[in-house]
N, C-alpha and C positions, 0 to 999 in steps of 0.2 A: 225325658231328656236323657240322652246317651252321650257320654264323652267318646270321642274318637281315639283309637290307639294313639298313644303320642310317640314321637320318633326322636331319638337322640341325635341331633345333627352336630357334627364337628364344626361346621361353618358357623354355628349361631352360639358356640361358647364364647364367655368373656375372655378378651385378650390377654395374654400373659404379660405382667409387668416385669421389670428387671429387678427381681428380688434375691436375695442371697440364696444361692441352692444349696440343697442339703448333700453333704459328702458323707458317704457310708465310711466309717471308722473300720478298723480292724476288729474292734471288739463287737460282738454281736449285742450284748448288753447296752453298750454304749449307742450303737446305731438304733436299736429299737427305743432307747429312752429319747432319742433326739426327735424320732418319727413321732411318738406320742406326746411330746412336749410342745410341738409347733402349734401356734395359733392358727385360726382359720385363714386360708388364703383370701377368701372374699368374706364380708360381713356386711350386714346392715344393706342389703341390696333394695333398691326402691326406684320406681317409676315416676315420672314427672306426671303432673295432672292431665296434660293432654296426650300422653303417651309418646311424646316425641324422643325423649330421653330416657336412658337408664343410668344408674348410679351405684357406686359401691365403695366400701373402704376395704383398701388392700394396704400391704405394708412394703415400704421401699426404704432399704438400709436402716431397719429397725423403727422407722416411724410410720405413722397412718397417715395416709395419703387418700384424698377422695378423687375417684375417677369418674368421668362422664363420657357416656358413649351414646351414639347414634342407635336408637332402639330398632331400627330397621336392619341396618348393615352391621351392627355391632362394631363399628370402627370407633376407635378410641379418640374423643374429641378434645379433651382437657384433663389435666391431671392438677388438681388443687392441693397446694402443699405449702407448709411454713418453712421459713428458714430457721436456722441455729438449732435450739432444743425444742421448738414448738412443733406441735402436729394437730392434726384434724381430729377432733372428738366427735359428739353426736352432730346430726344435721337433719334438715327438713326441706323439701321443696315448699317454698312460700308462695309461689305462683308458678304459671307454666314456664318460664324462663330463669327464676331466680332461686337460689339455694341460700339458707342461712345455716351457718356452722358455727360450733363452738371451738374455741382455740384453747388448747391444753399444753402444757409444759412437761417435758421429761428433766427432772432435776438430779443433779449427781447424789443427793442425799436419800433419793428414793427413787425405785424404778417403777412406782405407781404414778401414772400421770396426775400433774396437778392441775385442778381448774380454778381459775380466779374470776369467772364470770364474763369473759369477753365472748361477745357474739359478732360474726362477721357475715357479710352478705356479699355474693358474686354472681354474675350470670353464667349460664352452664357453658358458654364459650369463653369464660375468663373475663368478660368486659365488665365494667362498672363496679370494681371491688369497693366495699365501703365497711368502715369499722361502725358497727351499730350500737353497741352497748358494752359498758365496761370502763375501767380506768385506761388512761392514757399508756400503754405498754411500751411505747417508743419503737416497737417493730411494727412496719407498715406495709408487709407484703402477703399476698396470697398467690404466688405466681407473677403478680405485678404489684405496684403500690398501692397500699390501702390508705385512704384519707382518714384522718382522725376526727371523731366526732366528741362533743364535749363529754368530759370525764363525769363517772358517776361511780362512787364507792358502794359497789352491791355486786353480788353475784347473780348473774342473770340466767334464766331457763327459758326455753321455748314452751310456751304454754298452747297455743293454738296458731297454727301457719295461717289460718284463714285462706286455704287454697282458693275459695272462689272470689278473694279479693286480691286484686292484682297489685294494691299499693300498700297494703297494712298487714301487720300480724301482731298477735299479743304475746308480751312477754311478762313472766312474774320475777320479780327482783327481791333477793334478801339483801337489806341493808348491811354494811358492816358498821354495827352499832358498838361493837366491843364487848356485848353482854355475853357472860360466859355460857348461857343456856339458850338454846334456840327456841326455847317456849316463850321465852321473853322478846323475841325478836319478830316483829309484824312485817309481813311482806306486803308489796306493792304490784299491782297489775299495770303496766303500760300499753297503749296502743303506739306501735313504732312504725315509722315510715320505712319502708324496704329500701328506699333509694337515698334518702337524705339522713335517716338516722334520727330525725325530729321524733320526739315521742310526748305523749300526753297521758297523764296518770289517770287510770279508769277508776280504779278502787284499791282499798287497802284491806288486809286480812284482820278479823277481829280475834284472832288466836294464832299462837306460834306454830312453827313447823307445818305451814299452810300447803295444802293441796286444793288447787282450785278446779273447777268443773264448768265448761261453757255448754250453751245450749245450742240447738240447730243453726241459729242466727249468729254464733260467736258472741253471745252475751254472757259475761261471767255471772252465773247463776247460784252455784255452790262452792262452799270451801269447808274442808275438814282439816282438824289439826290436833294437837296434844298440849295440854297444860303442864305444869311443873310436876304434877302427880301422875303423869303418863296417862290421864283421862282423855279419851277422844271426844271431841265435840264436833258438831256439824251444824253449819249455817246455810240457809238459803236468802238469795237476795230478791227483795220485793221493792219496788219504787225506790231504789237506791239506798235501800236500808237492809242491814244483815239480821236475820230473823233466827233464834235457836231453834234448832228441830224439835227440841224438848216439847215445845207449845203444841206439837202435832200430836203428842200422846201416843206415839207409835208402839211403846213397849217393847223396843227392840234395843238390844245392845249391840256393839261393834257396827253401828248402822253406817252404811258406805254407799254413796250414790254412784249408779254405774253409768247410766245414760238417761236422757230425757226419752219419754214414749211418744206418742203421737201426736202430743199438744204441749204447750209451754207449762201446764200444770200438772202434768202427770210424769213420773220417773219410774225407772227401775233402780232398785236399791238392794244390797245384801245386808242382813241383819240376823241376830239370832235371838231366840226365846230362852231365857235362863242360860243354862250351859250346854245348850244342843249345838248341833252343826249349823253353819250358815245356811240360811235359805234366801231365796230370792223372791221379791215382792214387787207388785206394782202398787205405788202410792199417789194419792190424790193430794197435791199440796195445799189445796184450798179447804178440804173437809179433813184430811188426816185419815181419811179411808185407805186400808190396806188389803191386798189379795195376794195370797201366797201363789207363785208360779211354780216354784219347785224347791225340794229339799231332800237332799240325800241324807240316809239314816247314819252313815259311816264317816264321810268325808265332807269338807267343806269345797266349795267350787275352785276348781285349778286355774280357769281362764275364762273371761267373757269375751264374746264375739260382738263387735261393734260393726254395724254396716258403716262403711266409709262414706256412702253416699247421703244417707239421712241421719247418721250419728245415733242410731238406735240398736240396742240390744236385739239380738237375734238367736244366739245360741249360748249354751253354757257348757263347761267341759268340767267332768269329774276325773279323779284318778285314785280309785281305789284297787291297785294292782295295775290293770291295763287301762289305758284312757278310753272315756266313753263321752258321748255327746247327747245334750238334751236341747230341743228347739223350742224357743219361745214362740216363733211364729212360723209354721212350716210352709206358709205362701210367700214368706219374704224371700226376695231373689237370691239374697246371698245365703240364705239357709239351702236353698236349692243348689246352689253352686258348691257350698261346703261338702253336702252329701255325695255330689258327683265326684268332686276331687278326692274325698276319702275312698270311694269305689275305685277311682283311677290309679291309686298308688296303695295297694292293698299292704296291711302290716305296717303301715306309717301312721304317725302323727302328721297333721297338715296345718300350716300357719298361711294365712293371707296376710303377708306382711305389707304390702303396699298395692295401691290401686289408682287407676286415672279417676278424673272427676266424674265420668260417665260410666264407670265401673266395666268397661268394655275389655280392658286389659288389667290384669291381677299378676303381682309377682308372688311367687307361691314357694315355700320351702317345706320339703317332705324330710321326715327324720324317723329315725326309731332306736332301738336299742344297739343296733349294729352300724347303723349309719348315721354320722354326725349331721349330714344335712346335705340335700341337693336343691338348687333353686331352678324354679321354672317361670316361665311367662304362660300365663292361661288366657287365652282370646275365648271370651265369653259368647261371641258371637259365631265363631267358626267352631266352637267346642274343641279346641286344640290345647294341648300341653307342647311347649316348645323349651327344651333343655337349655339352661344357661351355664351352670357351673356347679361343681362340687365344693363344698366348704373346705373338706380335706381330701384332696384327690389321690394323694400318695396313701390313703388307707383303703383296703379293700374290704367292703361291707361283707362279703361272701366268707372272708377270713376271720371275721370279727365274732365275738363271743356273744351267747344268747343270755339275755337278762330275765329270770322267771320270777314273778311275785310268788311269795310264800305267806303262810299265817300260821300261827301256833297260839296256844295258851300258855300264858306265864304261870309261875309259881302261885300266885295269887289270885289266878282265875281272869286275868285280863286278856283279851285277845290283841295280839301284837301282829302287825303286819311288817314286811320287809321285802327285799329282793336279793336273789341269788345269781350271780354272774357265773357262768359255767363256761370251762375251757372248750374251743371248737375243736371238734375231732377226737375228744377224749371221752371215755366211758365215765358217766357221773356216780363214780364210785370210790369211796376212800381217796379223796382228793386232798392233796394240801391244801388247806384254808387260810385265808386271810379276812379278819373281820374288820370292816371299815365304817366305824360310826361316825354320823355326821355332826356338823358343827352347830351352833346355836347356844343351847338345845331348844329354846323356846321359839316358836314361830316358824321354824325350819323343818323340813322333812325330807326325806329322799324320794325320788321320782323314778318311774321307768324310762330309760333313755340311755344315750350314750355318754359313757365316763371314760375318758382318755386314761386315767391313772388305772381303774379297774381293768380297762381292756388291756393294758400294758402287762399287768399282773397275769390275766388269763392267757396272754399269748405265751407266758412263761410256765403255762401249766397249773396255775392256781385258780381255785374256786375263790369267789370274794362275797362276802355276806354283808348286806347293809339291813340296818334295823331302825324301823321308825318307833322308838321305844316311847314310853309315856313322857309327857313334856314336849313331844314333836309337835309341831303346827299342822294344821289341816285335818285334824280328827276330831274337832269340837272342843269348846273350851274346857269342859270337865277333865278331857283326856290330857290337854296340855297343862292344866293346873296341877294334875295328878303328879307332875315331876318337880313341882315348886318345893324347894328345901329338901329335895330327895336326889339331888345331883350325884351324891357319893354313895347311894344306897339302892333305891328301887329302880332308878334310870339304869344303873349298872347290872342289877339283878335281870333287867330285861335283856341286855346285851348278852350276858352270860347264859340266860336261858336260851336264848334265840341260837346260840353257838352249839349248845348241848342238843337242840332239836336237830339241828344239821347232821350233826355227828351221829344220833340216834336214827335217822334216816338212812345211814349208811352213805351219805354223800361226801363226808369228810373224815379224815383220818385223825382220829384223836391226839395222836403222837405227833401231828405236824399242824399245828394251829399258831397263828400269830395274830397279833392287832395292830392296825396302823390307822390313825386319824388325825385330823387337822382342826385346830382351834378348840371347840369343846371336844370334838372327836379325838384330839391329842391328849385333852384331859382324862378322856374316857379310856383310852389306850393304857395310860398308867394305872388308873383307879380300877378297871376291871382285873389288870394283871395283879393289884394287889389283894383284891377280893377273892380272886379265883387264881392263886399262884401256879397250881399245878396244870391249868388248861392252856395257857399261853407259853410258847416256848420264847417269843420275843415280842417287843413292843416298840412301835415307832410313834414318837409324839411329835407332830408338826405344828408349830406356831400355838403350843398349847397352855392351858392355866393350870397351874401346879400348886399354887398357894392361894386359897380362896379368901383368905383375910386380906391378902394383899391387893384383891380387886377392888377394895374400898380406898385405897391408897394411891394406886398406879394405873394408868390408862384412861383412854378417853371416856370410858363409861362412867367412871368416878368424878369426872370433872364437872359434871352439870347436876343440878337438883334431881331433874328427872331420872338420870341415870342412876344415881344414889337411892333414889325411890326404888327403882326396879330392882337392884341388887338386894334390898331389904326385903321385897316380896319374894324373890326367886331363890334367895340365899338363907336369908334370916340372919341374925345378928349374935346367935348363940356361939362364942367363941370355940367352946369345947367341940361342938359339932362340926364347925368350920375347920377345926384342927383335924378331927377324925375323918373328913372327906377329903383332905388335901394330900395329894402324893407326897409333897415334900417333907411331910410330917411323918409318913408311913414306909418309908425306904426300907425298913428292917423286914417288910413282910413280902418283898418282891424276890422272884426267882428268874424273872424273864431277863433275857438278854436285851439291852436298850440302844435305840439310835434316837438321838434328839435332834430336831432339825428347828432353827429359828431365823426370823428376820430381824436384824439389828435395829430398824427403824420401825417395828410392830408397835402401834399406839393401842390397838385393842388388847392383846396380851403382850405387853412390853418385855423386853429382854429381862428385866428383874424377875419375871416369872421362872424363866429359865435358870437365872443365876440362884434362886431360891431351891430349885430342885436339885441344882449341882452341889449346894452347900450340904444339903441332906446326903446325897449320894457319897460325896467325899467323906463326911463324918462317919460313913459305914465302909468305906473303902469299896464302894460298889462300882464295878467296871461299867462303863458305857462309851458309844461313840457319839460324836458330835459334829453337825454342820451348821455353821452360822453365816449367813449372807447379810454383811453390814448395811448394803444399800435397799434391802427389801423389807416391806411391811407385814401385814398379816396375811400372808400367801404370796407366793413368788410370781410377779407380773413378767419378768423377763424370761424369754424361751429358753436362753442358755442356762440361766440359773435352774429353771424348772427341770431341765434336762440334766443337770447335775445332780440335782435332789433325786430324781427318778433313778439315775444310775446306782448312786450310793444306796438308795432304800432297795432296788431290786437285787443288788448284790448282797445285802444284809438279809433279806428275806430268803434268798435262795440257799445261803449258808445256813441258816437256821431249821429251813424246811428241807434241808438235805436233797435239794435240786440239782 
């Protein structure tokens, strides 16, 4: 099979919506900050089950709107929006004509949209709008009047749109029980009529924080969840009863069903033996027999590819440096299509994000380290790619920076991986360097790809270093657990060693190094600057945790038993150690210039974290700059706020790096 060369046809691009245009200001720094802070122009692009319509989320006057187009002509048919402070959230094509979408709200006290569990349905042309699930909000419009349905105090999520069923869909609902811990709340699954909203309870979960999986026929067959001690348990459904998979004696931890195989009694699942990386297995639910399909020695799988037609796993993606693919079944038609798509857009990762029921038309997004994403329609019969739109058309991939994987050996002999973003058009020698540690720290890792903040810094001549330090997710359980109770020591040593490695390679100028991170990365920015005060000229802490003892008293993690259990595991409870690892208690060791940025409504790292650090700084008369956005949470959702942060951060870094 060969893919024909694809043409970029201006007449087939998605239409422009009347959004606020970007005005270039006199300050080059401000202009660049605004360019890189803008969200995607189009997101969540999908095709309807019969291929008649295309849909996408775009922004109009600061709120998300769902647009529906004729798939052939690309003519705009309908724009679905909510009045007042409500906007469109996630959505799915539930049948050939009907869309189900989540309704969320922009609140004055938070710039992050709030979701209260409401689901709406409407036809592609705007007809037959219906309030399907949730409490009676009092607002009854989505372009036209929305008729109310019987209220239910629960947060609803689309489980399975059942695209082959023109009448019904499956919804899982989290009841509002008032329980302080989600591990104590059991979810229910309902079959919901797409037109009347009438619902019937199908089953309930035997464990909290439930994640359900349906089989080829839309039957609810699996559920996974966590108890109050953060222990994951998985159940499968047989004869309307939930059976704990422990009875299968699989000998696997982190057991996660991926998809059913070619019959109802066989599944593909991920799991690990001991503390190894995750492997993928085929498992017989009747006998408990398992056969390993694949396991990478270094990294866990990063993505599982499911055939949208038969709901079966056909490919597995790994990312140890650059992404790579392994195919479960080379004869699967989707496997063949994916291989051809990868060949058609060289140097890019490819995602099949939506497809018709017969898989004749696919919506594909292609992206890489310099390209935030281009959307295409792939005609699998004509073997032709048709360009639709760019996620951020105002950014030229040819002018963006390259991101290169790196690997080095830490001071205690561990192999540590990371990524280095190198400015476009500049020699990779003695560059000013910004170290950008990721958040988490556990379960999270950095990936090869497009990062707006790092690209902004590279546009201004800076190299950017990202480190998958011990404790990061994706490199096996033993690597992740190696960071437990080592937040302020071994993890930071990996970051410092990575910085020294880049300097030793002649890539970075040791006299021009700063560190800037968000969340745990904000903690690392301060803590690394404390442990290596002569290495970093400046540090930027964004939404950081600075007082580890305070984590047990303030913030959403400490509000639940499972969260407290997690903190005990990863931080320990020795007060002397927690103080030694807290930047707020070690200000006297700092030499770096500081910029501290925080959201006033941050619930993960509440404002008390910043206040604790400020108390220590003021006690030592230590100077610092500060930016607080009262309406923002753990990360800046609002484009304008993000632009303001980028502008101040960029100016701060350029001053300290002598640019």
